[in-house]
C-alpha positions in Angstrom: 16.3 20.1 -3.8 16.2 17.5 -6.4 12.7 15.8 -7.5 13.6 12.8 -8.9 14.6 9.9 -6.6 16.4 10.7 -3.0 18.2 13.7 -1.7 21.5 13.0 0.0 22.2 15.2 3.1 24.9 15.8 5.5 25.0 15.4 8.1 -0.2 4.1 19.7 1.9 5.0 22.9 4.9 2.7 23.5 6.2 0.9 26.0 9.7 1.7 28.3 12.7 0.5 26.4 14.0 -3.1 27.8 16.6 -3.6 25.2 15.1 -6.8 23.9 15.8 -6.1 20.1 19.4 -4.1 20.6 21.9 -5.3 18.5 20.6 -6.6 15.4 17.1 -5.0 15.4 18.6 -1.2 15.3 20.2 -2.0 11.6 17.3 -2.4 10.4 15.0 0.2 8.3 11.4 0.6 9.9 8.7 2.1 8.7 7.2 4.0 11.0 4.5 7.2 11.7 4.9 10.3 13.1 2.9 9.2 16.3 5.1 6.5 17.3 7.9 8.5 17.0 6.5 11.0 19.3 5.9 8.5 21.6 9.3 6.3 21.4 10.7 5.8 24.7 14.4 6.4 26.1 16.1 5.0 29.0 17.8 8.5 29.4 18.8 11.5 27.3 20.8 10.9 24.3 20.1 7.2 24.5 18.7 5.2 21.6 15.0 5.5 21.0 12.6 2.6 21.1 9.6 1.6 19.7 7.7 -1.6 20.7 10.5 -2.4 22.9 12.7 -2.4 19.8 15.7 -0.1 19.4 15.1 2.2 16.5 17.9 3.6 14.0 16.7 4.3 10.7 13.3 5.2 9.9 11.1 5.8 6.9 7.8 7.9 6.6 5.6 8.6 4.0 4.2 12.5 5.0 2.8 15.4 3.6 4.5 18.4 3.3 2.6 21.6 5.5 5.2 24.1 5.6 9.0 24.8 4.6 11.4 27.3 6.0 14.7 27.5 4.3 17.8 28.6 5.9 21.4 29.3 5.1 22.5 26.0 6.0 19.3 23.6 6.4 15.8 23.3 5.1 13.1 22.4 7.8 9.9 20.9 6.4 6.9 20.5 8.7 5.4 17.4 7.9 2.2 15.4 8.9 0.9 11.8 8.1 -2.7 12.0 9.8 -1.1 10.6 13.1 1.0 13.7 14.1 2.9 16.5 13.1 7.1 16.8 13.1 9.8 18.9 11.7 12.1 17.3 9.2 15.5 19.0 8.6 18.1 18.6 6.1 21.0 19.9 6.0 22.3 21.8 2.6 25.8 21.0 1.1 27.9 24.1 0.7 29.2 22.3 -2.3 26.6 21.8 -4.3 26.5 24.0 -7.0 23.2 22.4 -8.3 19.7 25.3 -8.0 17.8 23.5 -5.3 14.3 23.2 -6.1 11.5 23.0 -2.6 9.0 20.3 -2.6 5.6 21.5 -3.1 3.3 22.6 -0.1 0.7 19.5 0.2 2.8 17.2 -1.8 3.7 13.8 -0.4 7.2 12.8 0.1 8.9 9.7 1.8 11.5 10.2 4.0 14.7 8.2 5.3 16.5 9.4 8.4 17.1 9.3 12.5 15.4 10.9 15.0 16.7 13.5 17.2 16.1 16.1 19.9 17.1 19.5 19.9 15.8 21.7 22.8 13.9 19.2 24.1 12.0 18.6 20.9 12.0 15.9 18.7 12.8 16.2 14.9 13.9 14.0 11.7 17.3 14.3 10.9 16.8 13.6 6.8 19.2 11.3 5.2 17.1 11.1 1.9 13.9 12.3 0.6 11.8 11.6 -2.7 8.7 12.7 -3.8 5.6 9.8 -4.1 4.6 9.5 -7.4 1.8 6.9 -6.5 -0.7 7.8 -4.0 -0.7 4.0 -3.2 2.6 4.4 -1.5 0.8 6.8 1.1 -1.4 3.4 1.8 1.4 0.8 1.7 3.3 2.6 3.8 0.3 2.4 6.6 -0.3 -0.9 6.1 3.6 -1.6 6.6 3.9 0.8 9.9 1.2 -1.5 11.3 2.1 -4.8 10.4 5.6 -4.0 12.1 3.8 -2.7 15.1 2.2 -6.0 15.3 5.1 -8.0 14.4 7.2 -6.3 17.2 4.4 -6.2 19.8 2.8 -9.8 19.6 5.2 -11.6 17.3 5.2 -12.7 13.8 2.1 -14.3 12.0 1.4 -17.7 13.3 4.1 -17.1 16.4 3.3 -15.5 20.0 5.3 -13.3 22.2 6.2 -9.8 20.8 10.2 -9.1 21.2 11.0 -11.3 23.7 9.8 -14.4 21.5 11.7 -13.3 18.7 14.8 -14.1 19.6 16.0 -10.4 19.3 15.2 -11.0 15.4 14.3 -7.8 13.8 11.5 -7.4 11.0 13.3 -8.5 7.7 9.6 -8.1 6.0 6.9 -10.2 5.0 3.8 -11.2 3.2 2.8 -7.5 3.9 5.8 -5.8 3.1 4.9 -3.4 0.1 8.5 -3.4 -0.9 9.8 -7.2 -0.6 6.9 -7.6 -3.7 6.6 -11.7 -2.9 9.0 -11.5 0.0 12.3 -12.9 0.9 13.2 -16.7 1.7 16.0 -18.4 3.0 16.9 -22.0 2.9 14.7 -24.4 0.7 11.6 -23.2 -0.7 10.8 -20.4 -3.1 12.8 -18.2 -4.2 14.0 -14.4 -3.0 11.9 -11.8 -4.8 10.1 -14.3 -7.4 7.6 -11.8 -8.3 10.0 -9.2 -9.6 11.1 -9.4 -13.4 14.3 -11.7 -13.8 16.7 -8.4 -14.0 15.7 -6.8 -10.9 15.5 -10.5 -9.1 19.3 -10.8 -10.1 19.8 -6.9 -9.0 18.1 -7.8 -5.6 19.9 -10.8 -5.0 23.6 -9.2 -5.8 22.3 -6.7 -3.0 21.5 -9.3 -0.6 24.6 -11.4 -1.2 26.9 -8.0 -1.0 25.5 -6.2 1.9 27.8 -4.3 4.0 27.1 -0.6 6.6 28.1 1.6 3.4 25.7 -0.4 0.8 26.6 -1.9 -2.3 28.1 0.3 -5.5 26.3 0.0 -8.4 29.7 -1.0 -10.3 29.8 -3.9 -8.3 26.0 -4.9 -9.4 26.9 -4.2 -12.8 30.0 -6.5 -12.7 27.9 -9.4 -11.3 24.6 -8.9 -12.9 26.1 -8.6 -16.5 24.4 -7.8 -19.5 23.7 -4.2 -21.1 25.0 -1.8 -18.3 21.9 1.2 -19.4 19.2 -1.9 -19.0 20.8 -3.0 -15.5 20.9 1.1 -14.6 17.5 1.5 -15.6 16.4 -1.6 -13.5 18.6 -0.5 -11.0 16.6 3.0 -10.9 13.5 1.7 -10.7 14.2 -0.6 -7.7 14.8 2.4 -6.0 11.7 4.3 -7.3 9.2 1.2 -5.9 11.0 1.2 -2.8 12.7 -2.0 -2.9 16.2 -0.3 -2.7 17.2 2.6 -0.8 20.8 4.8 -1.3 23.0 5.4 1.6 26.2 6.8 1.5 25.0 8.3 -1.9 23.5 7.8 -5.1 25.7 5.0 -6.1 25.3 2.6 -2.9 22.3 1.0 -2.2 20.7 -1.3 0.8 17.3 -3.8 0.6 14.4 -1.8 1.9 13.8 -5.0 3.8 16.5 -6.6 4.7 
């Protein structure tokens, strides 16, 4: 496994699923805890997972690695976050000739993936994984997971109701979002990612304006932003490292964490 950046791979109790947030909600990358994953609900076996009555597809966690088992085709990590533990599985790329480096036991990593079930046991199918370099990220993620849980169960700040009162709108970041760094705005008033440096803000605005299911390619960002390509790539990578962007189908396609 590569230690710098994300690695691409192949491949409280919650209420019963009501389907209130199905549709747009399942496109959001949701920060969760292991406890929430283990208590996510399904209408029937192999159906979509729901947390707080909202459909969940892609999830992100900050976890500590407690054990690693390497097989011929996959690597399975036993991870925990203080709320529970679960297996996180990533598949080896048979065409990747680069030596794979195991993540150290007891180190923290950020994972992006999907909830899966095999032999009646839940696990995470890992799409991306990277080391946590700043321990503040562990606390930030816990705060974000709590904020999103309250958002779906009780509604946004100043509002009421929970999922039913949100008009099927998914969580898209907010004041407590450690990835948005100033938050997104739409329409009049304020500027998107206003707390970011100018070049990083331009990159984020370009990504937001050109989003697709596969993500926005770095070459499209370079063309739109202009200037020194090496500088743009450096700021692009920093946005990934700090959690504002996450890589999708490969290292050159990204989407905003708070979309």
